[in-house]
C-alpha positions in Angstrom: 24.1 2.6 -32.3 22.7 5.3 -30.1 24.3 8.6 -29.2 26.7 8.4 -26.2 24.8 11.3 -24.7 21.7 9.0 -24.4 23.7 6.6 -22.3 25.0 9.4 -20.1 21.5 10.7 -19.6 20.2 7.3 -18.7 23.0 6.8 -16.2 22.3 10.1 -14.6 18.6 9.3 -14.4 19.3 5.9 -12.8 21.8 7.6 -10.5 19.0 10.0 -9.4 16.8 7.0 -8.5 19.7 5.6 -6.5 20.3 8.9 -4.7 16.7 9.2 -3.7 17.0 5.8 -2.1 20.4 6.4 -0.5 19.3 9.7 1.1 15.7 8.7 1.9 16.2 9.3 5.6 17.5 12.9 5.1 15.1 13.9 2.3 11.7 12.4 3.4 9.7 12.1 6.5 8.8 8.4 6.9 8.6 6.8 10.3 8.0 3.4 8.6 11.6 3.2 7.3 12.9 2.2 10.7 9.7 0.3 11.6 10.0 -2.1 8.6 13.8 -2.5 8.8 13.3 -4.0 12.3 11.2 -6.8 13.6 7.9 -4.9 13.0 5.7 -7.7 14.2 7.0 -7.3 17.7 7.2 -3.5 17.8 4.8 -0.7 18.6 3.3 1.0 15.7 5.2 4.2 15.1 3.8 7.6 15.8 3.2 9.5 12.6 1.8 12.8 11.3 -0.6 11.6 8.6 -0.6 14.8 6.5 3.1 15.2 6.6 3.6 11.5 5.8 1.2 11.7 2.9 2.9 14.8 1.5 6.4 13.3 1.7 5.2 10.0 0.2 3.6 11.9 -2.6 6.7 13.9 -3.2 8.8 10.8 -3.4 6.4 9.1 -5.7 6.4 12.2 -8.0 10.2 12.3 -8.1 10.5 8.6 -8.8 7.7 8.7 -11.4 9.1 11.7 -13.3 12.5 10.1 -13.4 11.0 6.7 -14.5 8.9 8.3 -17.3 12.1 10.1 -18.4 13.9 6.7 -18.5 11.1 5.1 -20.4 11.0 8.0 -22.9 14.8 7.8 -23.5 14.7 4.0 -23.9 11.9 3.9 -26.4 11.8 7.4 -28.0 8.1 7.3 -28.2 5.9 10.1 -26.8 2.8 7.9 -26.8 4.5 5.4 -24.5 5.7 8.2 -22.2 2.1 9.6 -22.1 0.7 6.1 -21.4 3.3 5.6 -18.7 2.3 8.9 -17.1 -1.3 7.8 -17.1 -0.3 4.5 -15.5 1.6 6.3 -12.8 -1.3 8.7 -12.1 -3.9 5.8 -11.8 -1.5 3.7 -9.8 -0.9 6.7 -7.4 -4.6 7.1 -6.8 -5.2 3.4 -6.1 -2.0 2.9 -4.0 -2.4 6.1 -2.0 -6.0 5.0 -1.1 -4.7 1.7 0.3 -1.7 3.4 1.9 -3.9 5.9 3.8 -6.3 3.1 4.8 -3.4 1.2 6.4 -1.9 4.3 8.0 -5.3 5.3 9.5 -6.4 1.8 10.5 -3.2 0.0 11.6 -3.7 -3.7 12.3 -0.8 -6.1 12.9 -2.2 -8.7 10.5 -2.1 -6.1 7.7 1.5 -5.0 8.1 2.8 -7.2 5.3 0.2 -5.9 2.9 0.9 -2.3 4.0 4.6 -2.9 3.5 4.1 -3.9 -0.1 1.6 -1.1 -1.0 4.1 1.3 0.5 6.9 -0.2 -1.5 5.1 0.6 -4.7 4.7 4.2 -3.6 8.3 4.9 -2.4 10.3 2.8 -4.8 10.4 2.7 -8.7 8.9 -0.8 -8.9 6.5 0.2 -11.7 9.6 1.0 -13.9 10.6 -2.6 -13.5 7.2 -3.7 -14.8 6.7 -1.2 -17.5 10.1 -1.4 -19.3 9.7 -5.1 -20.2 6.1 -4.6 -21.1 6.9 -1.8 -23.5 9.9 -3.7 -24.9 7.6 -6.6 -25.7 5.1 -4.2 -27.2 7.8 -2.7 -29.5 8.9 -6.2 -30.6 5.4 -7.1 -31.6 4.9 -3.9 -33.6 
């Protein structure tokens, strides 16, 4: 059985992920939050400051990624898995941000759903949900 401190730290890290989501309107500049909550297919594309949006999206991605790598490290107690996770997050950031910027700079109504999903990977800890089962399976096979 693991140390109770481990469970407390895990709960704190998950709570931080939840707090980022709960206070997203106050912490981050993102005109797409309201846009995608409403009927975005029948709304005008929101005005946005591309540099500010990119910086705040990057900040949110970094926060979520750092917390997620912390969760992965605590769950598996393996530095190589944490390093690999960090590499996955860096590569994913480069790819996802390229698509994100393309959709921000070239808005087309037929691309809104694709843009919504690429944006989701940047602003929510979706990769954590993919990596934890993958590493668990990897550990079982070892």
